[in-house]
C-alpha positions in Angstrom: 14.5 -45.7 49.6 10.8 -45.8 49.8 10.7 -47.7 53.0 13.4 -45.5 54.5 11.3 -42.4 53.5 8.2 -44.0 55.1 10.0 -44.6 58.4 11.6 -41.1 58.4 8.2 -39.5 58.2 6.1 -41.8 60.4 6.6 -39.1 63.1 3.6 -37.5 61.4 1.1 -39.6 63.3 -0.9 -40.4 60.2 1.4 -41.3 57.4 0.9 -43.1 54.1 3.5 -44.0 51.5 2.6 -43.8 47.9 5.3 -44.8 45.4 5.4 -44.7 41.6 8.0 -46.6 39.6 9.2 -45.9 36.1 12.1 -47.2 34.0 14.5 -44.6 35.4 13.8 -44.0 39.0 11.6 -44.8 41.9 9.8 -41.7 43.1 8.0 -41.8 46.5 5.4 -39.4 47.7 4.7 -39.4 51.4 1.2 -38.4 52.4 0.8 -37.3 56.0 -2.7 -37.3 57.5 -4.0 -35.7 60.6 -6.5 -37.7 62.6 -9.4 -35.6 61.5 -8.5 -35.9 57.9 -6.0 -33.3 56.7 -3.1 -34.3 54.5 0.3 -32.9 53.8 2.6 -34.1 51.0 6.3 -34.5 50.7 8.6 -35.6 47.9 11.1 -38.0 49.4 13.6 -37.1 46.7 13.7 -33.5 47.8 13.8 -33.8 51.6 12.8 -36.2 54.2 12.7 -33.5 56.9 10.9 -30.5 55.5 7.1 -30.6 55.7 6.1 -28.8 52.6 2.6 -27.7 53.4 -0.3 -29.0 55.4 -3.9 -28.7 54.2 -6.1 -29.9 57.0 -9.8 -29.1 56.9 -10.8 -28.1 60.4 -14.2 -26.8 61.5 -14.5 -23.9 63.8 -17.5 -22.1 65.0 -17.1 -18.4 65.9 -19.3 -16.5 68.4 -22.2 -14.7 66.8 -20.8 -11.5 68.1 -17.7 -11.9 65.9 -19.3 -13.3 62.8 -19.1 -10.0 61.0 -15.4 -10.0 61.6 -15.0 -13.0 59.3 -15.5 -10.7 56.3 -12.9 -8.3 57.6 -10.4 -11.1 57.8 -11.0 -12.5 54.4 -8.6 -10.2 52.5 -5.9 -10.9 55.1 -6.3 -14.6 54.7 -6.3 -14.3 50.9 -3.0 -12.3 50.9 -1.4 -14.8 53.3 -2.5 -17.7 51.2 -0.9 -16.1 48.1 2.3 -15.5 50.0 2.4 -19.1 51.1 2.0 -20.3 47.5 5.0 -18.3 46.5 7.0 -19.7 49.4 6.0 -23.4 48.8 5.7 -23.6 45.0 7.1 -27.2 45.0 4.3 -28.5 47.3 1.9 -30.9 45.8 -1.3 -30.8 47.9 -3.1 -34.1 48.5 -6.7 -33.3 49.5 -8.7 -35.0 52.1 -11.3 -36.9 50.1 -14.8 -37.3 51.5 -18.1 -38.5 50.1 -20.5 -36.9 52.4 -22.3 -35.1 49.6 -22.6 -38.2 47.4 -19.4 -37.6 45.4 -15.7 -37.7 46.1 -14.4 -34.2 46.9 -11.8 -32.3 48.8 -13.0 -31.7 52.4 -11.9 -28.1 52.1 -14.4 -27.6 49.3 -17.4 -28.9 51.4 -19.2 -25.7 52.4 -20.3 -26.8 55.9 -18.9 -28.3 59.1 -17.4 -31.8 58.5 -14.4 -33.7 59.9 -12.8 -36.9 58.8 -10.7 -39.3 60.9 -8.7 -41.7 58.9 -8.4 -45.4 59.7 -4.6 -45.1 59.8 -5.1 -42.5 62.5 -7.3 -44.8 64.5 -4.8 -47.7 64.3 -1.7 -45.6 65.0 -3.3 -43.9 68.0 -4.5 -47.2 69.3 -8.0 -45.8 69.7 -10.0 -48.5 71.7 -13.7 -47.6 71.0 -16.1 -45.1 69.6 -16.2 -43.1 72.8 -12.5 -42.4 72.7 -12.7 -41.7 69.0 -15.4 -39.1 69.4 -13.4 -37.3 72.1 -10.8 -36.5 69.5 -13.3 -34.6 67.3 -14.2 -31.0 68.2 -17.9 -30.3 68.5 -18.9 -33.9 69.2 -19.7 -35.3 72.6 -20.3 -38.8 73.8 -21.9 -40.4 76.8 -19.4 -43.1 77.8 -21.4 -45.8 79.6 -18.9 -48.6 79.3 -19.0 -51.5 76.8 -22.1 -53.2 78.2 -24.3 -50.0 78.1 -22.9 -48.6 74.9 -24.3 -51.2 72.6 -28.0 -50.6 73.0 -28.4 -46.8 72.8 -26.1 -44.4 71.0 -24.3 -42.0 73.2 -23.1 -39.6 70.4 -24.2 -36.0 70.8 -23.6 -33.1 68.4 -24.5 -29.5 69.1 -26.2 -30.3 72.4 -29.3 -31.8 70.8 -30.4 -34.2 73.5 -33.2 -34.5 76.1 -32.7 -38.1 77.3 -31.1 -39.2 80.5 -27.4 -39.9 80.4 -28.0 -43.2 82.3 -30.0 -44.8 79.4 -28.6 -48.0 78.1 -30.2 -51.0 79.8 -33.1 -51.3 77.4 -34.0 -50.3 73.8 -35.9 -47.1 73.4 -38.4 -46.1 70.8 -37.2 -42.6 70.0 -34.1 -42.8 67.8 -30.9 -41.1 68.6 -30.5 -37.4 67.5 -27.3 -38.3 65.5 -27.7 -40.7 62.6 -24.9 -43.3 62.3 -24.1 -45.1 59.1 -22.0 -48.2 58.3 -21.0 -47.4 54.7 -24.4 -46.5 53.3 -26.6 -48.4 55.8 -28.2 -46.4 58.6 -27.4 -48.5 61.7 -26.1 -47.9 65.2 -24.4 -51.1 66.3 -21.2 -49.9 67.9 -19.1 -52.1 65.8 -15.4 -52.5 66.6 -13.1 -49.9 64.9 -11.4 -52.4 62.7 -10.2 -52.0 59.1 -11.8 -48.6 58.7 -11.0 -46.3 55.8 -12.2 -43.2 57.5 -15.0 -41.8 59.8 -16.8 -38.8 58.5 -18.5 -36.5 61.1 -21.1 -34.1 59.7 -22.2 -31.4 62.1 -25.7 -29.9 62.0 -28.9 -31.3 60.6 -28.5 -33.5 57.5 -32.1 -34.3 56.8 -32.1 -33.8 53.0 -29.4 -36.4 52.2 -29.5 -38.6 55.4 -33.1 -38.6 56.4 -34.7 -39.5 59.8 -32.6 -39.1 62.9 -29.9 -36.7 61.5 -31.1 -33.9 63.8 -27.7 -33.0 65.3 -25.7 -34.5 62.4 -24.4 -37.8 61.1 -21.5 -40.1 61.7 -20.4 -42.3 58.8 -18.1 -45.3 59.4 -16.6 -46.1 55.9 -14.8 -49.4 55.7 -11.8 -50.3 53.5 -12.6 -51.8 50.1 -10.8 -54.7 48.5 -7.9 -53.8 46.2 -7.5 -55.6 42.9 -3.9 -54.5 42.4 -1.9 -55.7 45.4 -1.8 -58.6 47.9 -1.5 -57.1 51.3 -2.3 -57.6 55.0 -1.8 -56.5 58.5 -1.5 -58.4 61.8 -1.8 -56.7 65.2 -1.5 -58.0 68.8 -2.1 -56.0 72.0 -1.8 -56.6 75.7 -3.0 -54.3 78.4 -3.3 -53.8 82.1 -6.1 -51.7 83.6 -6.2 -50.2 87.1 -8.4 -52.1 89.5 -7.7 -55.5 87.8 -4.9 -58.0 88.2 -5.6 -59.7 84.9 -4.2 -58.9 81.5 -6.4 -57.9 78.6 -5.7 -58.9 75.0 -6.7 -58.0 71.5 -5.8 -59.5 68.1 -6.6 -58.3 64.7 -5.8 -59.6 61.2 -6.6 -58.2 57.7 -5.9 -59.9 54.4 -6.4 -58.4 50.9 -6.3 -61.0 48.1 -6.6 -60.1 44.4 -8.3 -63.1 42.7 -8.0 -61.7 39.2 -7.5 -58.4 37.5 -11.1 -57.5 38.1 -11.8 -59.4 41.3 -10.5 -59.1 44.9 -11.6 -60.2 48.4 -10.8 -58.5 51.7 -11.0 -60.4 55.0 -10.8 -58.9 58.5 -11.2 -60.2 62.0 -10.7 -58.8 65.5 -11.0 -60.5 68.9 -11.1 -58.7 72.2 -10.8 -60.2 75.6 -10.6 -57.6 78.4 -10.7 -58.2 82.2 -13.4 -56.7 84.4 -12.6 -53.9 86.8 -15.9 -53.6 88.8 -16.4 -55.6 92.0 -20.0 -56.7 92.8 -19.9 -56.5 96.6 -23.4 -57.4 97.8 -24.3 -60.4 95.7 -26.7 -63.0 97.2 -25.5 -66.5 97.4 -27.9 -68.4 95.2 -29.2 -72.0 95.2 -29.4 -74.2 92.2 -32.7 -72.5 91.1 -31.2 -69.0 91.2 -33.0 -68.1 94.4 -31.2 -66.4 97.3 -30.2 -68.9 99.9 -32.0 -68.8 103.3 -29.4 -70.0 105.8 -31.7 -69.9 108.8 -34.9 -71.1 107.1 -37.2 -69.6 104.5 -39.2 -67.4 106.9 -36.1 -66.1 108.7 -34.8 -62.7 107.3 -31.2 -63.9 107.2 -29.3 -64.0 103.9 -25.9 -65.1 102.7 -23.7 -62.7 100.6 -20.6 -63.0 98.4 -18.3 -60.8 96.4 -17.5 -61.1 92.7 -14.4 -59.2 91.7 -13.7 -57.9 88.2 -17.2 -58.9 87.1 -17.6 -56.7 84.1 -15.5 -58.7 81.6 -15.7 -57.9 77.9 -15.5 -60.6 75.2 -15.9 -59.5 71.6 -15.4 -61.1 68.2 -15.8 -59.4 64.9 -15.4 -60.5 61.3 -15.9 -59.0 57.8 -15.6 -60.3 54.3 -15.9 -58.0 51.2 -15.8 -59.0 47.6 -15.2 -56.4 44.8 -15.8 -57.1 41.1 -14.7 -54.3 38.7 -15.0 -55.7 35.2 -14.6 -52.2 33.6 -13.8 -48.6 34.4 -17.6 -47.8 34.3 -19.0 -50.5 36.6 -18.2 -52.1 40.0 -20.0 -54.3 42.4 -19.2 -54.8 46.1 -20.7 -57.6 48.3 -20.0 -57.4 52.0 -20.9 -59.3 55.1 -20.0 -58.4 58.7 -20.9 -59.8 62.1 -20.0 -59.1 65.7 -20.8 -61.0 68.9 -20.3 -59.5 72.4 -20.5 -60.9 75.9 -20.4 -58.7 79.0 -20.1 -60.0 82.5 -21.5 -56.9 84.1 -21.7 -53.1 84.1 -18.9 -50.7 84.7 -19.6 -48.3 87.5 -19.5 -47.3 91.2 -22.4 -47.3 93.6 -23.1 -44.2 95.6 -23.1 -43.8 99.4 -23.2 -47.0 101.6 -24.8 -50.4 101.6 -27.5 -51.3 104.1 -24.9 -52.2 106.7 -23.4 -48.7 106.5 -20.2 -49.6 104.7 -19.3 -47.0 102.0 -18.5 -48.1 98.5 -15.0 -47.6 97.1 -14.1 -46.9 93.5 -15.6 -49.4 91.0 -17.6 -51.2 93.7 -21.2 -51.9 92.9 -24.0 -52.9 95.4 -26.3 -54.9 93.1 -27.7 -58.0 94.7 -27.2 -60.0 91.5 -24.8 -60.0 88.5 -25.9 -58.1 85.4 -24.6 -59.9 82.3 -25.4 -59.0 78.7 -25.0 -60.6 75.2 -25.6 -59.3 71.8 -25.2 -60.3 68.1 -25.3 -58.1 65.0 -24.8 -58.9 61.4 -25.0 -56.7 58.2 -25.1 -57.8 54.6 -24.8 -55.2 51.8 -24.6 -55.0 48.1 -23.4 -51.8 46.3 -23.3 -51.2 42.6 -21.9 -48.1 40.8 -22.5 -47.5 37.1 -20.8 -44.6 35.3 -23.3 -43.3 32.8 -21.0 -40.7 31.3 -22.9 -37.6 32.6 -23.5 -39.0 36.1 -22.9 -42.0 38.3 -25.9 -44.2 39.4 -25.4 -46.0 42.7 -27.6 -48.7 44.1 -27.1 -49.6 47.8 -29.0 -52.6 49.2 -28.6 -53.8 52.8 -30.1 -56.0 55.4 -29.2 -56.1 59.1 -30.2 -57.9 62.3 -29.2 -56.6 65.7 -30.4 -58.4 68.8 -29.4 -59.0 72.4 -30.4 -59.6 76.0 -29.4 -57.9 79.2 -30.1 -58.5 82.9 -30.6 -55.5 85.2 -30.7 -55.2 88.9 -34.1 -53.6 89.7 -34.2 -54.2 93.5 -33.2 -50.7 94.3 -35.9 -49.4 91.9 -38.5 -51.4 93.8 -37.2 -50.2 97.1 -37.1 -46.5 96.0 -40.8 -46.7 95.1 -41.7 -48.4 98.4 -42.9 -51.5 96.6 -41.0 -54.1 98.6 -43.1 -53.1 101.6 -46.4 -52.2 100.0 -46.7 -54.9 97.3 -44.3 -57.6 98.5 -44.9 -57.7 102.2 -41.3 -57.1 103.1 -40.1 -60.3 101.5 -36.8 -61.0 103.5 -34.4 -61.5 100.6 -35.6 -59.3 97.8 -33.8 -59.7 94.4 -35.7 -58.1 91.6 -34.4 -59.1 88.1 -35.3 -57.3 84.9 -34.4 -59.6 82.0 -34.7 -57.6 78.8 -34.3 -58.5 75.2 -34.2 -56.3 72.1 -34.2 -56.8 68.4 -33.8 -54.5 65.4 -33.8 -55.7 61.8 -34.3 -53.8 58.6 -34.1 -53.9 54.8 -32.8 -50.8 53.1 -32.7 -49.8 49.4 -31.3 -46.6 48.1 -30.8 -45.3 44.5 -28.7 -42.2 44.0 -27.8 -40.4 40.8 -24.7 -38.1 41.2 -23.7 -35.8 38.4 -20.1 -35.6 37.3 -18.2 -32.6 38.7 -16.8 -29.8 36.6 -20.1 -28.5 35.1 -21.8 -25.2 36.0 -24.5 -27.3 37.8 -23.9 -30.3 40.1 -26.8 -32.4 41.4 -27.7 -35.4 43.5 -31.0 -37.1 43.1 -32.1 -40.1 45.1 -34.9 -42.4 46.3 -34.9 -44.2 49.6 -36.9 -47.1 51.2 -36.5 -48.8 54.5 -38.7 -51.5 56.2 -37.7 -51.8 59.8 -39.0 -54.2 62.6 -38.1 -53.7 66.2 -39.0 -55.7 69.3 -38.3 -55.3 73.0 -39.3 -57.2 76.0 -39.0 -57.2 79.8 -39.6 -60.1 82.1 -39.4 -59.0 85.8 -38.9 -61.5 88.6 -38.7 -61.2 92.4 -36.7 -64.4 92.8 -37.9 -66.7 95.5 -41.1 -64.7 96.3 -43.6 -67.5 95.4 -41.7 -70.0 97.6 -41.7 -67.6 100.5 -45.3 -66.6 100.0 -46.5 -70.1 100.1 -44.7 -70.7 103.4 -45.7 -67.4 104.9 -49.4 -67.3 103.7 -50.4 -70.8 102.8 -54.1 -70.0 102.9 -53.6 -67.5 100.1 -51.1 -69.5 98.0 -53.3 -69.3 94.9 -53.1 -65.4 94.9 -49.5 -65.6 93.7 -48.8 -67.8 90.7 -45.0 -67.4 90.1 -41.9 -65.2 90.8 -42.6 -63.3 87.6 -44.3 -60.0 88.6 -44.3 -58.3 85.2 -44.2 -59.3 81.5 -43.9 -56.7 78.7 -43.7 -57.2 75.0 -43.5 -54.5 72.4 -43.3 -54.9 68.6 -42.8 -51.9 66.3 -42.9 -51.7 62.5 -41.6 -48.7 60.6 -41.7 -48.0 56.9 -40.0 -44.9 55.3 -40.0 -43.9 51.7 -38.3 -40.7 50.5 -37.2 -38.8 47.5 -34.5 -36.2 47.7 -32.2 -34.0 45.8 -29.6 -31.3 45.9 -28.6 -28.8 43.2 -25.5 -26.6 43.3 -25.0 -23.7 40.9 -21.4 -22.6 40.5 -22.4 -19.0 39.7 -18.8 -17.8 39.4 -15.4 -19.4 40.0 -15.7 -18.3 43.7 -19.5 -18.3 44.5 -21.7 -21.3 44.8 -25.4 -21.6 45.6 -26.9 -24.9 46.8 -30.5 -25.9 47.4 -31.9 -29.2 48.6 -35.1 -31.0 49.6 -36.3 -34.3 50.9 -39.9 -35.5 50.8 -40.7 -38.4 53.0 -43.5 -40.5 54.2 -43.4 -42.6 57.5 -45.7 -45.3 58.6 -45.6 -47.0 62.1 -47.4 -49.7 63.9 -47.0 -50.7 67.5 -48.4 -53.5 69.6 -47.8 -53.8 73.4 -48.7 -56.8 75.6 -48.3 -56.8 79.3 -49.3 -58.6 82.5 -48.4 -58.7 86.1 -47.6 -62.4 86.0 -47.2 -62.8 89.7 -50.7 -61.4 90.4 -52.3 -62.4 87.1 -54.9 -64.3 89.1 -56.4 -61.1 90.3 -55.2 -58.5 87.7 -56.1 -58.6 84.0 -53.5 -58.6 81.2 -53.4 -55.9 78.5 -53.0 -56.1 74.8 -53.1 -52.8 72.9 -51.9 -51.4 69.6 -51.8 -48.3 67.5 -50.8 -46.9 64.0 -49.5 -43.6 62.8 -48.4 -42.1 59.5 -46.8 -38.8 58.6 -45.4 -37.0 55.5 -43.5 -33.8 55.1 -40.8 -32.0 53.0 -37.5 -30.7 54.3 -35.3 -28.0 52.7 -31.8 -26.9 52.7 -30.0 -23.7 51.4 -26.3 -22.9 51.3 -24.2 -20.2 49.8 -20.4 -20.1 49.8 -17.7 -17.7 48.7 -14.1 -18.7 48.0 -12.2 -15.6 48.8 -9.0 -17.5 47.9 -8.4 -21.0 46.4 -8.0 -22.5 49.9 -10.4 -20.4 52.0 -14.1 -19.9 52.0 -17.0 -18.3 53.8 -20.3 -20.2 54.0 -23.8 -19.8 55.3 -26.3 -22.6 55.7 -29.9 -23.1 56.6 -30.7 -26.8 57.0 -33.5 -28.9 58.4 -33.7 -32.3 60.1 -36.4 -34.6 61.5 -37.0 -37.7 63.5 -40.0 -39.9 62.8 -42.9 -40.1 65.1 -44.8 -43.2 66.2 -47.1 -44.9 68.6 -46.5 -46.0 72.2 -49.2 -48.7 72.1 -50.2 -47.8 75.7 -53.5 -49.2 76.9 -56.4 -46.8 77.6 -58.8 -49.2 79.2 -58.6 -51.9 81.9 -56.3 -52.2 84.9 -53.3 -50.8 83.0 -55.2 -47.8 81.6 -53.2 -44.6 80.8 -54.4 -41.3 79.5 -55.0 -41.4 75.7 -52.5 -38.6 75.3 -49.8 -41.2 75.8 -50.9 -43.2 72.7 -48.8 -41.4 70.1 -45.9 -39.1 69.8 -45.1 -36.6 67.0 -42.1 -36.3 64.7 -39.7 -33.7 66.0 -37.9 -31.2 63.6 -35.0 -28.8 63.7 -33.9 -25.8 61.7 -30.3 -24.9 61.8 -28.7 -21.5 60.9 -25.0 -21.5 60.5 -22.2 -19.1 59.4 -18.6 -20.2 59.1 -15.2 -19.8 57.5 -12.7 -22.6 56.7 -9.5 -23.1 54.9 -5.7 -23.2 55.1 -3.1 -20.5 55.9 0.4 -21.7 55.4 1.0 -24.9 57.3 -2.2 -24.3 59.4 -5.8 -25.3 58.6 -8.8 -23.8 60.4 -12.5 -24.0 60.6 -14.8 -21.7 62.6 -18.5 -21.2 62.7 -21.4 -20.1 64.8 -24.8 -21.9 64.8 -28.3 -21.7 66.1 -30.7 -24.6 66.1 -34.4 -24.3 66.7 -35.9 -27.6 67.9 -39.6 -28.2 67.7 -41.4 -31.0 69.6 -38.3 -32.7 70.9 -38.9 -36.4 71.7 -38.2 -37.6 75.2 -37.8 -41.3 76.0 -39.8 -41.5 79.2 -42.4 -43.5 81.1 -46.2 -43.1 81.6 -47.8 -41.5 84.6 -49.9 -44.3 86.0 -47.9 -47.4 85.5 -44.4 -46.3 84.3 -44.6 -48.0 80.9 -41.9 -47.2 78.4 -43.1 -44.4 76.3 -42.0 -41.4 74.2 -43.5 -38.0 74.8 -42.9 -34.6 73.1 -41.8 -31.4 74.8 -42.7 -28.1 73.2 -39.5 -26.4 72.0 -35.8 -26.3 72.7 -32.8 -24.6 71.1 -29.0 -24.8 71.0 -26.5 -22.2 70.0 -22.8 -22.2 70.0 -19.3 -21.8 68.7 -17.1 -24.5 67.1 -13.3 -23.8 66.6 -10.6 -26.0 65.1 -6.9 -25.5 64.3 -4.4 -27.9 63.0 -0.9 -27.7 61.5 2.8 -28.4 61.9 5.8 -26.6 63.2 9.4 -27.4 62.6 10.7 -30.8 61.6 8.4 -33.5 62.8 5.9 -31.6 65.1 2.2 -31.6 64.5 -0.7 -30.3 66.5 -4.5 -30.0 66.6 -6.7 -27.9 68.8 -10.5 -27.7 69.2 -12.9 -25.8 71.3 -16.7 -25.9 71.4 -19.2 -23.7 73.3 -22.8 -25.0 73.5 -25.8 -23.3 75.1 -28.7 -25.9 75.0 -31.9 -25.1 76.8 -35.7 -25.5 76.8 -37.6 -22.6 75.1 -40.9 -23.5 76.8 -42.0 -25.4 79.9 -42.0 -29.1 79.2 -45.2 -30.9 80.4 -45.9 -34.6 80.6 -48.1 -35.9 77.7 -51.2 -36.1 79.9 -50.4 -32.8 81.6 -50.0 -34.5 85.0 -46.6 -33.1 85.9 -43.8 -30.7 84.7 -40.7 -32.2 83.1 -38.8 -28.9 83.0 -39.1 -25.2 83.0 -38.3 -22.8 80.1 -34.6 -21.9 80.3 -33.6 -25.3 81.8 -30.4 -26.7 80.5 -30.6 -29.8 78.3 -28.9 -32.9 79.7 -25.7 -34.5 78.3 -24.6 -31.1 76.8 -21.5 -29.6 78.5 -21.2 -25.9 77.9 -17.5 -26.1 77.2 -15.4 -28.8 75.4 -11.7 -28.6 74.6 -9.5 -31.1 72.9 -5.9 -31.0 71.7 -3.3 -33.4 70.3 0.4 -33.3 69.4 2.9 -35.6 67.8 6.7 -35.5 67.4 8.9 -37.8 65.4 12.6 -38.5 66.2 14.6 -40.2 63.5 16.7 -43.0 65.0 19.2 -45.5 63.6 17.2 -47.9 61.3 13.9 -46.5 62.5 11.7 -43.8 63.9 10.5 -43.0 67.4 7.1 -41.2 67.5 5.7 -39.6 70.6 2.1 -38.6 70.8 -0.3 -37.1 73.3 -3.8 -35.9 73.5 -6.1 -34.2 76.1 -9.9 -33.9 76.3 -11.8 -31.7 78.8 -15.5 -31.0 79.3 -17.3 -28.8 81.7 -20.0 -30.1 84.0 -23.3 -31.3 82.5 -26.8 -32.3 83.6 -27.7 -36.0 84.1 -31.4 -35.8 83.1 -34.2 -33.5 82.2 -36.3 -33.6 85.3 -37.5 -31.5 88.3 -36.9 -34.4 90.6 -33.6 -34.9 92.5 -34.1 -38.6 91.8 -32.9 -37.9 88.3 -31.7 -34.3 88.1 -28.1 -34.1 89.3 -25.1 -32.3 88.0 -22.1 -34.4 86.7 -18.7 -32.9 87.4 -16.3 -31.6 84.8 -13.4 -33.9 83.9 -10.2 -34.1 81.9 -8.7 -37.2 80.2 -5.1 -37.4 79.0 -3.6 -40.1 76.8 -0.1 -40.7 75.5 1.9 -43.2 73.4 5.3 -43.9 72.0 5.9 -45.9 68.8 9.0 -47.3 67.4 8.8 -48.1 63.7 11.3 -50.1 61.6 10.6 -51.5 58.1 7.1 -53.0 58.3 7.1 -53.4 62.1 5.5 -51.0 64.6 5.7 -51.4 68.4 3.7 -49.0 70.6 3.6 -48.4 74.3 0.4 -46.5 75.2 -1.4 -45.2 78.2 -5.0 -44.2 78.4 -6.4 -41.9 81.1 -3.0 -41.1 82.6 -4.4 -39.3 85.5 -6.9 -42.1 86.3 -9.7 -39.6 86.1 -13.0 -40.7 87.6 -15.1 -39.3 84.8 -18.8 -39.8 85.5 -21.0 -39.8 82.4 -24.4 -40.8 83.9 -25.9 -41.6 87.3 -28.7 -43.7 88.8 -29.1 -41.8 92.1 -29.5 -43.2 95.6 -33.0 -41.6 95.8 -33.9 -43.6 92.7 -32.3 -46.9 93.4 -30.4 -46.8 96.7 -30.3 -49.1 99.7 -33.3 -49.7 102.0 -32.7 -51.8 105.1 -36.2 -51.2 106.4 -37.4 -53.2 103.3 -34.7 -55.9 103.8 -32.7 -54.5 100.9 -29.1 -54.3 102.0 -27.5 -53.8 98.6 -27.5 -50.6 96.6 -28.7 -50.2 93.1 -27.4 -46.7 92.6 -24.4 -46.3 90.3 -22.2 -43.8 88.6 -21.3 -44.8 85.0 -17.6 -44.0 84.6 -15.0 -44.0 81.8 -12.2 -46.5 81.6 -9.6 -45.9 84.4 -5.9 -45.8 83.7 -4.9 -48.5 81.2 -1.4 -49.3 80.0 -0.8 -51.4 76.9 1.6 -52.6 74.3 0.7 -53.1 70.7 2.8 -54.8 68.0 1.8 -54.8 64.3 3.2 -56.0 61.0 2.2 -54.9 57.5 2.9 -56.8 54.3 
C-alpha cells in the first residue's frame, strides 16, 4: 500500500514517502516537495489523487511603486487563508525546514528572502551542475563558463552585485566572490558535484551578521545528507548522454550507502564518477616536437608552421567521494565526522572563437582558434567535525573544518601578446609564436565556529557565536614563448646571451588571511503576530601578501622583483528586521542588513623595473547596506513571495590589473547600487499538475565615476550598467503525473530566460561588449515502478547558443602580420542540446 501510494504520487516532482506502522494499520503520509523547498501533504488512506494543500515558500520582490499596496492586500489574503482552512481542514501541513538562522524552522516563518531546493528535486530533475541549479531559482544568476572555467572563480550572482568581467576563470583572483558559498558550515567555493545533497538554501541579500565576509549579495548553502542510525538504505544511479557536436557518449555513475553500525552509530558513503565527451574543436593547433615546441617544417628560420585539428578537446573527467560518520549516544548530544574529496581533469575550454583565423577562414560553432590545448586539473578535499550539545535552554554547536583546494590550468596567451603588439615589438616577429600561461592556484584554511542557539518558543530567541578562520592562498603564473630561445640563438647568435630561456615571465603570489568575529541576533516576539530582530557582527581581518616576479627570458638585463605588504581592519555590522503575520500563513517584513568583503594588499612593487604607483599597494574592504520590503505566504494551494530591494554598495572591489605592467591586482571603485523586484509563485492545479514561476528585475549601476587606483584612466562613468547583471530574468517549471498500470509516468519541463547583459566594466571595446539575451528549455519524462526510476531527459532543447562571457577579437584575436594565424578570442557558451537516459534504484 505504501509503495503504491508513493508511485501514485511521484507525479509531484519532488515526493517523499513517510510511513508509520502500528499494531492495527499502516498509515502512509506522502510529502510532496517543490524544487525550491515547498511541501504538500497527503494521507494515502484518504485519497491518492487529491492534493490537499500546498505550502511552498516563494520569494517575490514587488516594485517600490506598489510596495504600499502590500498593506492593502493583507486583509484579502488573511480572509482567503481562513476560507482555505475551512475548505481543507483535513490537511496536515509539512513545513519546509531550513537552518539559515541557526535553528530549524519553517521557511515560511523566516522573515526575509530565502529559497530551498531539495536534494530529491535535484536528483529527479537530473540537474547536472550548479549553473543549471541556479537557473531554477528566481533572483539568482550564474555565469556559466563551462566545467573547466567554473572551478576557479564562482559565477553565482545575487541582486546584480558584481563588477568583475564575465570572462574570468583562468586564474585565481584575490577579491572574493560577492556571494558566500558554504558546504554545510564551511565557507568554501569548490563547485562540488551535486551528489547526495539534503537541500540547497539560497539566502538573498546581505548576510553579514551570521555569515561574515563575502556575503554581500547573499549566501548559498549546500547541506549534505547525514547518516541515519535507524535504517539501512542506498541508491544507485547510472546515466548515459549524447551531446550535440560530439559523436561520443557521456556517462555518469553514482552510489550511496547508509549503514547503521549500532543504535547510536551510523556511516554514510557516497561516490560519483562523471566521464563526459568534449564538444569543442581546437582548429589551429601547432604540431609540436618532442620538447613541446612548434615544428619548423622548412627550417627554424623559415616562417612556415605545421597545424593540426583536435576534435572534442574539452573532455570532462570527475570523481567525487564522501564518507560521514554520525555518533548520537543520547538525545542531547551528537557528533558528525565527515571527509569529502573531488578530482577533476579537463581537456580544454568550452567555447567558440570569434571572426576568422589568420587565413581568413571563419569559425563555426564550438570551434576554437587557440594554437595549443588548454587542459586543467584540480583537487579539493574537506574534513569537518560538528558537535551539538542540548543544554536545555539552548543548543551549543561546534563546527571545525579544514580544506585544501588546488589546481593548475594552461591558457593560450598568444592572442593576448598579439593584441598588445608584443610579438612584433618584444619578440622580433618570431615565426611560430605560441605563448603559454601555466597557472597554479591553492587555497587552504582552518575554520572554527561556536554557536549558541536558544530553544524556540520563548518570548526572546537569540543566536550568539564566535568565528575564526586562518586561510592561506597561493597563485602562480609561468609564461613561455615556446621555441623562442632556440630561434633566437639561430637568428641572432651574437646576442645569444641576452635571452636565457623560453620563459618570459614568472609570477608568485602568497596571501595569508586571518579573520576573527563575534556575532549575535536577538528576536523579540512582541505579540503573536509581530516580531522584532536585531543583529550585529564585530570582526577583525588581517592580511599579508608577498609577490615575486621576473621576466625570465630577459632576466639577464631586467631585474627581478620581490615585494610584500600587510593590512588589518576591524568594524561592526548591524541588521534590523520587523515582521507582521497578518494571518498564520502570511507575513509582511522589512529588513535593513549589511554585508562586507575583506580588504587586503596587492603586494605590487613600487621601486625597480616593475615599479607601480603606490596607490596599487592595498585595497579597501567593500560594504553594502540593503533595504528590503516584502510579503510572503500561502493562499490556498499557491505560495508566493514578493519584495522590493535597494542595495547601496560602497568601495566595490574590482579584480583588475595594474597600469604599468598589468600585474594582477584589486582596486576599489567609489560607489554602486542595485535595486529591483523579485517575484515567485508556486502551487498545484487539478490532479497531478504543479507549477512554479519566478521573475526578477534588477537595475545595477555605478553611482560615481570609477577611476583606476592611480588615477591613470577611467574604468566607468556614473550611471554605467554593472556587468553580469541582466535587467530581466524569468524562470518557470511544470510537472504532470499520469498514473499507469503498475507505475507512474511523470512529465516535467522548465524554461529560463534572461535579457542581455554587459561583459565587463570598462570603457574599452576590447572588453566592454553586450551579451545577447537567451532562453533555455529543458524537459524530461520519468517512469516509476516500485523502487525503480527510468528517465529520458533533454537539456537545452532549442540548442541555444547562450554566451555568458567573451574574450574579444580586439583583445585576443588573430594577427597574421605578427605570424599569429590562430585566434585567441572566444565566447564562453552554455552546454548545447544534450539528450540522456538515467536509471536509478533505491533500497
